[in-house]
C-alpha positions as CSV (number, residue, x, y, z in Angstrom):
1,V,0.0,0.0,0.0
2,Q,1.5,3.3,-1.1
3,L,0.6,6.5,0.7
4,Q,3.1,9.2,0.0
5,A,2.2,12.7,1.5
6,C,3.8,16.0,0.7
7,G,3.1,19.7,0.8
8,G,3.5,20.7,4.4
9,G,5.5,23.8,5.5
10,L,5.5,26.9,7.6
11,V,2.8,29.6,7.1
12,Q,1.4,32.5,9.0
13,A,-2.0,32.5,10.5
14,G,-4.7,33.2,7.9
15,G,-2.6,31.6,5.2
16,C,-3.1,28.5,3.2
17,L,-1.4,25.2,2.3
18,R,-2.3,22.3,0.1
19,L,-1.3,18.8,1.0
20,S,-1.3,16.0,-1.5
21,C,-1.0,12.2,-1.0
22,V,-0.1,9.8,-3.8
23,V,-2.0,6.6,-3.4
24,S,-1.5,3.2,-5.0
25,R,-4.1,2.7,-7.7
26,I,-6.0,-0.2,-6.2
27,V,-6.4,1.5,-2.9
28,F,-7.4,4.7,-4.6
29,R,-10.1,3.0,-6.7
30,F,-11.8,1.0,-3.9
31,D,-11.1,2.5,-0.5
32,V,-12.1,5.5,1.7
33,L,-9.2,7.9,2.1
34,G,-8.6,10.5,4.8
35,W,-6.3,12.9,6.5
36,Y,-5.4,12.8,10.2
37,R,-3.2,15.1,12.3
38,Q,-1.2,14.7,15.4
39,A,0.1,17.6,17.5
40,P,2.8,17.1,20.1
41,G,1.5,15.3,23.1
42,N,-1.9,14.7,21.5
43,Q,-3.5,11.7,19.9
44,R,-3.9,11.4,16.2
45,D,-7.2,12.9,15.2
46,L,-9.4,12.7,12.1
47,V,-9.4,15.8,9.9
48,A,-11.4,14.7,6.9
49,T,-12.4,11.7,4.8
50,I,-13.6,11.1,1.3
51,T,-15.3,8.1,-0.2
52,T,-15.0,6.7,-3.7
53,D,-18.1,8.6,-4.7
54,D,-16.7,11.8,-3.3
55,T,-18.8,11.9,-0.1
56,T,-16.9,14.0,2.4
57,N,-16.7,14.3,6.2
58,Y,-14.9,16.8,8.3
59,A,-13.9,17.4,11.9
60,D,-15.9,20.3,13.3
61,S,-12.7,22.3,13.9
62,V,-11.9,22.5,10.2
63,K,-15.4,22.7,8.6
64,G,-15.6,25.7,6.2
65,R,-11.8,26.0,6.1
66,F,-10.4,22.7,4.8
67,T,-11.5,20.8,1.6
68,I,-10.6,17.2,0.9
69,S,-10.7,16.0,-2.7
70,R,-9.6,13.2,-5.0
71,D,-7.8,13.6,-8.3
72,N,-8.6,10.6,-10.4
73,A,-6.0,11.4,-13.0
74,K,-3.1,11.5,-10.5
75,N,-4.4,9.0,-7.9
76,T,-4.0,11.6,-5.2
77,V,-6.1,12.7,-2.2
78,D,-5.6,16.4,-1.5
79,L,-6.3,18.6,1.4
80,Q,-6.7,22.3,0.7
81,M,-6.3,24.2,4.0
82,N,-7.4,27.8,4.1
83,L,-7.6,30.4,7.0
84,L,-5.0,28.4,8.9
85,K,-4.8,28.9,12.7
86,P,-1.9,28.2,15.1
87,E,-3.9,25.3,16.5
88,D,-3.8,23.6,13.1
89,T,-0.1,23.0,13.7
90,A,0.6,19.3,13.6
91,V,2.0,16.4,11.6
92,Y,-0.6,15.5,9.0
93,Y,-1.0,11.9,7.8
94,C,-3.0,10.5,4.9
95,A,-4.6,7.2,5.6
96,R,-6.6,4.4,4.0
97,L,-9.7,3.5,5.9
98,I,-11.6,0.2,6.1
99,R,-15.0,0.1,7.8
100,G,-14.4,3.6,9.2
101,S,-11.0,2.9,10.8
102,P,-7.5,3.8,9.4
103,T,-5.5,0.7,8.5
104,S,-2.6,2.2,6.6
105,W,-0.7,5.4,7.0
106,G,1.6,7.7,5.0
107,Q,4.8,9.0,6.5
108,G,3.4,12.3,7.7
109,T,4.1,15.9,6.7
110,Q,4.7,18.8,9.1
111,V,2.4,21.8,9.0
112,T,3.4,24.8,11.2
113,V,1.2,27.9,11.5
114,S,2.7,30.9,13.2
115,S,0.7,33.5,15.0
């Protein structure tokens, strides 16, 4: 299972970043995909998920600011993050979900939002 994330970085509060995760083709075609994040000292929390028919789900803390999408041509799942806040600072992971639970993880990419 390939889940290769990129696109993190340092941004000021109010700014934006786009994360992208390249997914192996068979996983991309059949599985729910998602983004999670983990801040230092915290558990890994769900950010957003997207099904194969593009049904999306978001954590309350990111609704209206983040958008998850799938690119069928590139086999990627992307996370557009707007109006970033310092509390969005975390390592972000893309994941494959089976029956609602993450079963495979990408390597993580750091997002840091300065105030």
